[in-house]
Every structure is written in C-alpha cells, then in structure tokens.
N, C-alpha and C positions, 0 to 999 in steps of 0.2 A: 608295261609303259605307264608312267605316272601321268594321270590326266591333268591338263592345264586348268588353272583356276586360281583364285586367291588363296594364299597360305592361311591355314587355320590359326596361325600365330599372329599374323600381321593384319588380317582382315578384320573389319569392324561391322557389326550389324547395322550401323548408321549408313553404310553404303547403299542399303536398300531404300533409303529415303532421300535421294538427291534433290527431290523437288521441294524439300523443306528449307526455307530460307530463315536464318536466325534473326533477321532484322526486317520484319514487315513494317509498313508505315505506321507512324504513331496514330493511335485512335482506331486502328483496325479492329473489328469485332472478333476476328479469328474464328468464324463459325466452323471451319473445317477441323479445328482441333478436337471437337467433340465427336467427330466421326472416326477417330483413331481407335484401333483395338488396344486392349490393356498393354500388350507387349510393345506396340509401337509408341504408345503414350509414355511408357517408362523410359524407352530409349530417347525419346524426344526431350523428356524432362532432364535426363542426364546431360544431354548435349546443351540444353539451355542453361543449366546450372553451372556447368564448366565455363561456358562462354561468358555468363554474367559475372562469375567470380573473377575471371581474367579482366573484365572491364573495370570492376571495382578496384582490383589491385593496381591497375594502370591509371586510375583516376578518371576514366572515361565515364562519367556519371550519366551522361545523356544516353549512351548505349546501354549502360547497366539498367537504367530506368525502363527502356524498351524491353529488355530481357525479363525484368521483374513483372512487367505487364503481361507478357506472354505466359510466364510460369504460373501466374495467378489464375489463368484460365484453366490450367490443368491440375494444379496442386489443391489438396484439400486435407484438413486435419482429420476428417472423418472418412477419407477414401481408402484405397488399397495401400499396401505397404509403401510403394514408391511415391504415391501422392502425399502420404503423411510425412515421409522424409523430406520431400521437396517443400512442403508447407513450412516446416521449421527451418530449413536452410534458407528459404526466401526471407523469413523474418530476420534471420541472422545477417544476411547480406544487406537488408534494408537498414538495420541498426548500424552495420559497418559503414554504410554510406553516410549516415547521419553524423558520424564522428568528424566529418569534414566541417560541420557547423555545430560546435559544442553548445552554443546558446539555444539553437533549435532543438537539439537532442534533450537538453535539460528541461526546456519548456514542455515538450511532449510527454516527458516522464515525471513531471513535477507532481501530478495528482494521481499517479499510478499507485495503486494499493496492492501489495503482494500479500497473499494469504499464507502466513507463517505455518499454521497447522497443515495446510495442503502441501507446503514445501517440505515439511518434516516427513509427512506421509510418503511423498514421492521418493525422498532420499532413503527412507526405510525399505520401501519396495525395491529400489535399485540395489541396495545392499543385499537383500535377501535373494534377488534373482540373478545378480551378476557375480559369477565366481571369480572374475578377475580382480574385483575390488576386495573381496575376502582374502584372496591370495596376496594382494599387495599389503594388506594389514598384517597378515601372518608373517610375511618376510620382514616387514618393518619392525614388528615386535621382537622377532628373533634376533635381529641385528642390535636392537637396543639392549636386550637381555645379555647378549654376549659382550657388548661394549661396556656395560655397567656392572660387570661382575666384581663383587667386593666393594662397590661404591655405597656410601652411607647416605649421601644426599644427591638426589637425581632431579634434574629440571628438564622437562620435555616441552618444546615449543611446537604446538600443533597449528600448522598454517591453514587448515580448514577444519575447524573443530565443530563437527556436526554429528559424528557417529560414536556414541558411547561404547558400543560393543567392542571396538578396537581396544580401548584402554581397560575395559573390564577384564578382557582376556590377559592383558599385561599385569593387572593387579593380581590375578590368580597365580600367574607365574612367579611374580615377586614374592607373594605370600608363602610360596613353597620353598623358598631358598633356605638352605641349612642355617645360614647366619641371620635369617630373618629379613623382612622387607626393608627397603631404604625409606628415608623420608622423601616422599614424592611430591613434586610440584609440577602441575601442568598449566602452561599458558595457552589458552585457547583463543584463536583469532577467527572471527566471523562477522559478516555484515549485519546479521540479525541478532539483536539483544535477546529476544525470546529463545532463540536456539541455544545461545550460551547459557542462559538461565536453566534450561532443561538439562544441558550437559552437566552443569555444576551440581544440580540436584541429584541426578542419576549416579554420577561418579562419587559424590560424597556419601551417598547411601551405601554403595558397594564397598568403599574404603572402610567405613565403620564396621560393616559385617566382617571384613577380613582383618580388622585391627591394623590398618596401614596408616601411618601419619601422612595426611594428604592436604594439599592446598590447591585450589583452582583459581587461576588469575585470568579473568575474561578481558578481552580487548575487542571492542566493537568498532570495526573499520574494514575497509577494503585492503586487500593485501598490498596493493601498490601504494597505499597511503600510510603504511605502517611506520610508526615512530619507534626507532630502535630503543629509545630510552624507556618506553612503556613495557618492554620485555622484562625489565628488572632482573637482569642476570647478576648473580652474586658470586663473589669469590669463594672457592672451595666446593662448589657444587659441580657435579658432572652434567654436561649439557648435551642434549640430543634435539635435533630438529626433524620433525615428521612432515613430509610434503608428498601428499598423494593427489595426483591430478591437479596440481596447482601452478607449477612453474611456467606452464605454457601461457597462463593469463598474464604473467609479467612480460613475456616476450611480445604479446599482442599489444601492450600499451606503448611499446617503443616503436611500433610499426604503424603509425597513423596513416590514414588514407590521405593522399595529397589533396590539398584544397584547390578546387577548381571553380571557375565561374560557370554557372549554368548556361550563360550566353556564349561560352566558348565553343567552337566547333568540335564535334565528337571525333575521337581518334579512331 
C-alpha cells in the first residue's frame, strides 16, 4: 500500500513555512528573519525573490519595494551561497525598477566610477573558470573557420570585444591554413575604451608574431546604441558576426518596466 502524502514531484519545501507572509507591514523590523536556519533562510529568499520579480514585471512597484526590504534583511554579499546570490539579484531588481524613471536612474549613476582593471580581472577569471564560455568560443571559431574557407579578406564583428584569447586561437588556426592566412579585420564593440585598447594591443602583437595582415576597429558604445555605419563593412570581404552572451541584453531593452505612480494602489 502506498502511503498517503504529498507527491515528491509536486510538493515544495515552502509548504513547511505557511506562517511566513510575503508582505508584512512597511517598516517592520522583521526580527524573526534572523532566527531562521540556513536552509529555511534559503527557501525564504527564493520565495521572496520570485515574488519580487513578479511584482517588478507587473509594475507593482509598491509591493516590489516591500519585497526588496525583506530580502535586504536576509541577503548579504559576504554570506553563504544563497545570501550572495540574493544580494546580486536584489541589486538587479532594484536597477530594473529604476528604469521606470530614466532621469532618476541616470542621476544615481552619473558619478558612479567603474574600475576597469577590476572588470578586466573579473572577466579573465570568469573565462578561466567557466568551461561554457570557452566552449562557446571554440564553437564560434570553428564555425568561422569553416565558413571562411578560401576567403582572402575576412571581417569579424565582435559584439562584446573583451576576451583576446578567443581571437588568438582563431589567429593560430588561420595561420596554419595551406593557402596562408587571410587579411583579417576585427571590429570590436564594448562600453569601455580601455578594454578595447587592451584588446587592440594584445591582438596586434599576436598578429605580428604570426605574420597575419590585421586591423582592429574599436567602437566604444553600448550594443543597443550601435550605429551600423560605424561598422564600415566593405564590399568584397567575407563577414562574420560573433555574439556570445549578448543578444539577451537587446531583448531586455525592449521590455521596459511599466511606469507607474508611487501613489497608485499596489496590485
């Protein structure tokens, strides 16, 4: 006889915390949150993040604000795994809410200084530690090599030009072609001028070592603000576009948060 009880497929660990209300009064200090065990805290954070994301998507900013207030009591960039994840998701949701007021968003970020060396270091560590990114580069390069077989002039547009290792590998493959390497031009797009300068320096050095005719065309801008004329596509050259983890950002720009008045009643 099969014992009665919740199905392991449909049941949720959250059922063990029915006393938790996702919307306590504004200004509540939530002292009970700190009494949760790590497992309970992680489940509660997941529940809050999902609820808050739904409120942001629906434009219910009053309820989203309440959710962010609760999450901030539990999340921490220096805490355990779930606390760290929640801390960064909270920041992302808050920035998403600010898109409803472009003026406010620009004012808050007008004096924000990003450390380019730190950003480059983080990207380098991510590339070294994440096998999926390396695999994406390998597949991209292989597709380019096969498509450009026999071509003498190749133009590659890199929609997120920040990792020279991808193109250095391609240089080496092109250099080994029986007919010799093509004349290669890479148009690199990135928000940071310093990142593109380092890309140009590193790739130019490698091209000279391998005796590959090479030109780097830097474009400093956000992808959604790209002017197609700046790509300088020429007649007679074979064109390839490399997009790794970038197209989702274009989808996000078309999905703005509905603008609502803070005084309107929450949904």
